Structures are given as structure tokens and as C-alpha cells.
N, C-alpha and C positions, 0 to 999 in steps of 0.2 A: 885263475885270472881274476883280479879284483876289478870290479866296475866302479865308476865314480860319477858323481854329479855334484855340482857346486852351486852356490847362491851368491850373487853379487851383493855388495853393500847396499846399493840402491833398491834391489828387490827385497832384501831383508827389512830395510826401513819401511817400505810401503806395506809389506805384510804385517808388520807390527802396528802400523797406523790402522789398517783394516780391522785387525783383531781387537784393538783398543776401542774402535768405534762401535763394535758389536756388543760391548759390555763384558763383564767379567764371567769367564767360564773357567772351571778348574777341572782338569788342566786345560789351558787354551787349545783350541783346535790347531791342527797343522794345515798348511796349504798343500793340497794334493796336486801334483803335476802328473798328468796321465796322457797317454797317446791312444787315440781310438781311430778306427777306420772311418774314412770320410774326408770331407774338405775337397778343395779343387785339385789337390795333388796326391790323393790317396790316403794320407794320414793327417790327423789334426790334433793339436794340443788342447788339453782341457785343464782348467784351473778352478779349484773349489776348496772351500774350507771343509775340513773333515775331522771330526772329533775322534775317529777310530784309526788306530795304526795297527796294521796286520803284522804278525811276527816276521814275515819275509820281506816287508817293505824296507827300502833303504831310507833312513832318516838322516837328513842334514840339519844340523843345528847351527844357527848363526845369529848373533845379536839378540838372543833370547827368543827366537822363533824357531819353528820346525817346518821342514818341507819333507813330504813323504812321496816316494816314487815306488810303484809296484814293479816286480821283477820283469814282466813283459814290456812295460814302458821303458824301463831302464835299458833293456837290450837295444832299443831304438834310439836312446838318447845318451848312451855311454860316453863319458868324457865331456858332456854338455854343461852349460851353465844357465841357470834361470837369471834373467835380468829384468829390470824395469826401466822403460824408456819414456821420457816425457818430451814430446816434440810438438811442433806447431800443429800437426795433423791429429794429435791426441796422445794420451798416455796409456800404456798397456804393458802387461808382462809379455816377455818373449823368451824363447829358448835359443841360445847360441849352440847349435847342434852340429858337431863335426861329422855326423853320420848322414845328414840331409844332403841329398844330391841336388835338390832344387826346392825352392819355396815359392810362395806367392806374395803378392803385395799386401795382403791382410796380415801376414806374419804369423798366422796360426795354422797354416797348412804346409805340408812338405812331402817329398817323396824320397825314397831310398834307392841308391844305385843298385841295379839288379843284375 
């Protein structure tokens, strides 16, 4: 069974802006999207620039950027999409995750139906 994760155009553009603002690195870092235990609903998303890509990472390339997801996180986000939203209350990355049973107002914490 093939697992998938995608990146919206808005997220790809914002990642490219962030990487460009950090200066030239060769190769440029990927944005790592990971899931860790914690948050107000049991799991939370983490976003960070990472120059290292592991052999078993899923790497999504879009608009000249790379997003890396480790296998354990991918299990919890399979079929999801990284998005970037810019609303009145602030701009942030978010994951549209079909596996999340519930989330919280902060948008970075979720639970899985058990």
C-alpha cells in the first residue's frame, strides 16, 4: 500500500520564501513535517528546516522545494496535505489530515480515532 502526502501551492511558495531568506545553502534544506506525542489532543505537528534527508523519508518536491516526512509520522498523516494559511488571526503552516479525529484551535494538535 502506497502512502502519500502532498504540499499545496501556498505552502510551497512560503517554504521557498523562508529558505531564500536564510541564504544560500547547497543543497537547500527541506521542510521536515513530523508528528510527536504531546499537544492538547495527544499528537502535535512539528515543522523545521532540515538539511538531512533519511533514506526512508518520503520526500515531496513542489515548486523547487522539498518536504520530508519520516515513516512513523507518515503513518499518522497518510493522505494529508501541508498547507499555508494567512488569516486575520495570523499565518501558519497546517496539515489537512484525513486521519485526525479531532483537532484544537491552535491547529497544531490532533487526535486519532481509536
